[in-house]
N, C-alpha and C positions, 0 to 999 in steps of 0.2 A: 127290329132296330138294325140299321145299316152298320157296316164295319166302321165307317167314318164316325158315326154317332157313338159307337162303343169306344173307339179310340179317343174321342174327345172327352168322354167320361173318365177314362183312365188318366188322361193328361191333366185334367182338373184335379184329380186326387194327388198326382205327383207334384203339381204346382202349388197346391194349397199351402204347404209349409213355407214356400218362398213368399207367397202373398202375405202370410201372417207374420213371419219372422224376418223377412228380408234376406239379403245376402251379406253375411258378415265376413270380415277378414279372419284368418286363422294364424295366430302368432303364438309360438311356444306351446302349441297344443291346445290353445284356448280360442273359442269363437268370440271375437270382440268387435265392437263398432269402431269406427275411426276415432282417433284421439279427440278430435274436436266435435264429434257427433254428426259430421256432415254426411249427407247421402246424395245419391243421384238416382234417377228413375230409369229402369230398364223396361222397354216396351217390346211387344211382340210384333214382328213384321206382318203377321197374319191380319190383325185388325187394328194395329197401332194403339192398343190399350195397354196399360201398365201391367207388367208381370211381377215386379218387385222393386222395393227400395234397396239400393246397394250402398254399402259402406264406401265412402269417398276417402280413400287413403291419400295421405300426402307425405311430406318428407319425414315427419315424426313417426308415422306408422312404418314407413320403410326402414327407418333406423332401428325401431324395435324388432322388426323381422330380421334385419341383417345381423343384429347382435345375437338374436336367438340362433340363427344359422351358424354364426361364428362360435358360439359357446357349445353347440352340439357337434361341431365338426370333428374334434379330436376323437371322440368315442365312436362316431359313425365311421370315420376313416379307418379306425383300428379294428373294426368288426371284421372277423374272417369272411372271406368271399363266399364261403358256403352258407353262412348265416344270412348274408345279404341276399343270396340266391333264394333261400327259403322264404324270406320276407317278400321279395318281389313276386314270387309265384303265388303267395297268399293274397297279395294285392290283385293279381290277375284273376284268381278264383273269385274274389269279391266283386270285381268288375263284371265278370260273366254272370254272377248271381243277380246283378241289378241292371242287366243289359236293356231290358224294356224301359225301365225308368229313365235311364240315361238317354235312350233314343227319343222318347216322347218329349222329355224336357228340351233336348237339343232341337227337335223339330219346331217347337213353339218359340224357342229363343232365337233361332237363326233363320227360320223359313225353309230350311232344307227338307227335302221330301223323305218320308219314312223308308222308302225303298233303298235309299242310300244310308240314312242314319241308323237303320236297324243293324247295319254291319259296323258302325263306328265303334261301338263298345267292344265288339269282338276283335276288331283290329287293334284297339287300345290294349286289350288283354294280351294279344299276340306280341305287341311291342314289349310289354313287361316280361313275358316269358322268354323272348329272344335275348334280351339283355341280362335277364336273371341267369340264364345258362352260361353267360360269358363272365359273370362277376368273379368266379373263383380264379380265372386266368387273367383278369384285367391287369394285374401288376407284373405279369411275367415279361421277361425281356430276353436278351441274348447273351451268350458268352463269346467274346471277341478276343482272340489270342494273337499275340505278337511275341517276338523274341524277348524273354525275360519278363513278360507281363501278361496277365489275364484281366480283361475288362468285363465287368458284369453290368448290364443295363437293367433297369427296373423302371416302373411307372408308379407314381403316387398321385392321389387326387389333388387337384389344384387348390381346392378350398371351397368356401361358400360361393355359389354361382347365382346369377339372376337369369330367370327364364321369362321372356316376354312373348306371348302367343297371340295369334290373330283371331278374328271373329268367324272365319270360315272353317267349318269342321273343327271347332275348338277342342273338343274332347280328345279326338284322335291325335291331333297335332301336339297337344300338351303331353300326352303319353310318349310320343315320339321323341320329345326333348327331355322329359323328366326321367324316364326309365333308365337311359344310359348314364345320366348324371348320378342317380342313386346307385346304380350298379358299380360305377367307378369309385364311389365313396365320398361324393360331394354332398353337401347340404344345399338347400334351395330356398330362394325367395321367388315366388311365382307371381307375375302380374299379368292376368289375362286381359284380353280386349274388353273395353267398357261396353261394347255393343252386344256381347254375348257372354255374360259372366256366370250363368247358372251352373253349367256342367263342371266348371273349375271348382266350385264349392263342393259339388258331389264328389269329385275325384279326391280331394284332400281328405274329406271325411272317410271315404272308403279306405284310403291308405292307412290312416291312423287306427280305424276300427280293425284293420287286418293285422295290426301289431307294429306299424312303423313308429319308432320312438318320437315323442313329442319334440317339436322344434327342428327336426330334420327337414321337414317340408313346411314352409310358411307361405301364406297366401295374402296378398294385399291387392285390393281392387282400387282402381283410380284411373286417371287420365295420363296421357304421355307427358304433358307439360308439367305435371306435379309428381305423381308417383313414379312414372317412368323415368323422368329426369333424375329424381333422387336416387333411384336404383342404379342407373348407369354411372352416377358420380360417386356412389358410396365407397369409401376406402376398404371396407371389409369384404366387398364383393370382388372376386378375382376375375370373373369372366361373365360375359353376357351372351346368351343364346337367344336370337331374335328371329321371328318369322313375321314378315310384313312388307310394307312398301319400301322401295329403294330409297326414297327421300328420307324416310324415317331412319333407315339403316345408316345413312350418311350422318344424320344428326346424332345418333347414338355413338358413332365412332368419335365424333368431336367431343361429346360429353365425357366419354370414357378415357380420352387421351391423357388427361391430367393424372389419372391413377394407373396409366399403362395397362388398361384392361385388355384381356384377350377377348376377341369377338368372333362369333359365328353367325353369319347372316344367310337366311334363305329369303330372297327378295322377289321382286316382280318378274314377269315374263311376258313376252309377245311371241309365243312359240309357233314355229311353222310346222304344218303338215304338208309334205312335198309328195305329190302324186305324179308318177311318170305313166306314160300311156300303156306300158307293159304290165302295170300292176293289176291285181285282182280288184277291180273297181267297186264291186259290191261290198267286199270286206273293208276296203279303204274308206268307203262312204260311211259304213256303220261305225268304224273307228273314229272318223273325223266328227261325226255327229255326237258320239258318246263323249269325246274329250272336250267338246265345247259346251254341250247343253246339259250334261250331268252336273250335279251339285250347283245348279243355277248358273253355271259359267263362272262361279266365284271360286276359282282354284288357280294357283300359281302355274300349274303345269298344263292348263287348258291349251288346246290347239286353236288359237284365235286367228291365225293367218292360214289360209288355204291356198297353197301354190300348186297349180295344176298345169300340166303340159297342154299346149294350145290345141293339139289335135283331139283331145278328149275333154277339154275344159267345159264346153257347153253341156255335153251329155252328163258329165260328172256333177256339175253344180246343180243341174236340174234334178238329179237323183238325191243330192243332199237337201235341196229345197223341199222336195216331196216328203222326205223323212222328217224334216223340221216342222212342216205343217201338221204332221200327224202326232206330234209330241203333246202329251196331256199337261196342261197348266192347271194347277188347282191347289186345294188345301194340302199342306204338307203331311197331314195325318191320313189322307186318303191313300190307300195302297196303290191306286191306279195313277197317282200323280207322279210326274217326272220332274217338272219344274214348279217349285213353290215361289212364294214371294221373296224378293230381294231383302237383304238384311235390315234396311232402314230407309226412310223417305229421302234422306240426303244422298244415299248411294243410288237409290232409284232415279233421282233427279240427274245424277251424274251419267248414268247409263243412257237415259233418254236423251240427254244433251248430246252424247256421242252419236246416237242414231241421227239426230238432227244435223250434226256436223257432217256425218257421212253423206247425207242427202245434199247438203249445201256444197260439198266438195265434188259432187257429180256422180257419186256411186249410186247404183240402183238397188232398191230393196226388192228381193224376190221371195222373201218369206218374212213373216212377222213385221217388225218395224214400229212397234209402239206399245203402249200400256194395255193391259188386259184387265177386264173387270173380273175379279176373283172373289172367292168366299171370304167374307169379312171386310172386303174393300181395301186390302193391304197393298203391298208393293209388288204387284204382278207385272211382268214384262214378257212379251212374246219372244220365243226363240227366233232370232233374226239372222238373215243372211244377206250380205252385200255382194253384188257382182259389179263388173265394170270399174273396179278399183285399181288404183296405182299404189305402189309401195311408199310413195312420198306422202300420201294422205295421212291425216292424223289418226284415222280409224285403223290404219295399218302400222302405225309407229308407236302409239300410246296404249298403255294397258287399260282396257275398259273394265275388266273384271265382272263381266256379266255375260248373258247368253247371246253374244254378238260375234258372228263369224264374217271375216272379210276375205273374199276370193280374188286371186290375182293370177292371170295366165303367165306362163313362161314358154320361151321358144326351145331352149335346149338346156343341157346340164349346167353349162357355164352360167347362163342367166339365172337358173334356179338357185345355184349356190350364192350368186351375188345378192339376189333378193332375200334369201333366207338369212344371210349374215348382215344385211343392211338395216339393223336396228341396234339400239343401245343395250338390249337384253341378250342373254344367252343361257337360259335355264334348261329348256328341253327342246327336242326336235323329233319329228316323226317322219320316217321315210318309207315310201311304198314303191317298190320296184321288184321285178322278177330277175333282174340282172345282178347276181351276187358280186361281180367285180365292181360294178357301179356302186353298189351299196357300201363296200369297203372304201372305195375311193371318195365317195361323197361324204360319208360319215366322218372320215378322217379330217376333212376340211371344214365341216360344219361347226360353227362356233357355238357350242352348247355343252353344258356339263353332263347331260343325259340324253341319249338318243335311242329310240326304239325303231327297229327295222321291221316292217310288215306286222306291226302290232300297235295297239293303244298302250297307255301307261300301265304296265303290269309290274308291280313292285316285287323285288326279291330282296328281303331285308339285309342280307350280307353285303349287298352292293352299295357303292357310294351314291349319295343323293346330294345334289347341289349344283350351282351354276357358275357361269363366268360373266365377265363384263359387269353390267349393273344388276345382275341377277343374284349376286351373292359372293360370300367368302367362306371357304371351308366346305367340308363334307360331313354328312350324317350317314349312319348305317355301318353295320359290322364293326370292325376295329377302328374305322375312321372316327366314330363318335368318341371313343376313348382317347384318341389323339388330342381331341379338344378338351375334354374334361380332366385330363391327367398331364402331369409333368413327367418328362423322361429324365432320369438321372443316371450317371455312369460312375461306377466305383472301380478304380484301377488297383490291382494287386501285383506287387513285385514278386516274381517267382525266382529271382536270382539276385545276388548282391552286385548290382551294376555300379559303375563308377559314377559318383555324385560330384559335380563341379564344386571346387573349394574356393570360397571367397573369404578374404580377410584372415587367412590362416596359413 
């Protein structure tokens, strides 16, 4: 029996419970269907067959979850940081114990390959451990002295929060948002993406089985127009953390305006990788290929624009094209697969449409360029590289969110910077050069929230994560996460009997 066949057998065992019971909401510690009994169907992008019936939550379900989060908030917020730390570490332990199950379910639910999803659960556990260790100090502040007065600052959890997560790598991204919220002392209503709801169900179960009090973490499945809208408008919810499309972020901001919700948005990107002639071209090519073709290209930090100095453009793009052609497209549970099927037929159609647009705009396809027949007949698209492109083309301006890379030559540093910044997005940038002075100068003027020099995206959890322009508002990571989930208050103590102005006496 091949490794793929063995993995398929394991996946069926892990998926059996979802096929039989469906995916329920979790409210006040209870697994419940939607109030009106409505469901929707989740399909696998591998073969387009149903995986499970999912509870279709709406406003009434969100209200129940928000009230549960509101009622449990005082006790959870008052729990000493050391106890929250212990609970979050227990959740991390439980995640690691079920890492294989999480990975296999995520592969079948999202189409992401096992070589990447095998690490998703471990990264999720790492997120919980990182913020667990910070929970005891989350409320710490400063002592600010002036003549006759000492000011003591502290932070307190903001209250119940809404977390809305995307369909790409949903398990890891859910932990990235939820772990700091819990560490800060907030309670949660989580609405996962409707296209990949299975691992969110596993995650909340794992948390409660590890000892998290019932009602601290609530889960409601549904669509943006009903469950999402109700969550962003609900008066009991004090803040919304959202990862997804820029247009949806704008809509959430409008919906939350009436209740003055705090928002944190990690949105889209059209991130450049800028390669100068003096760079280590082999390493730069490996990094560019990894950042656009890993995770099926369905990642906000993908390097989807390749800006290359003219003198090495043809040589470098040929190198990238050869690497792209050798990438294995196949079943996500095959250990040799790099690119699996895209998340859904509608998204596959969007990516293929952009490839057609690129051709119609005059760009040349030098690798990939179309649909691939893969196991199960699902949503497989070949890793694609365009050359002969201009920055004004739609394939260079709009987020495709698939395995499609657009190469554009530049003459000098000035033009490279202009091209890099000439998009509505500003999430990430990747700079390759041996000139350290240029690296400082260029990165200082590059409009992006995160920049990696001579490196692919290597995350260091204490650093800030987030973008500028249409790529987002706010930062995750380290203490920046607590800045979002907590309010800062100041208490001023008089240390001397100062003169108080007298009125009416």
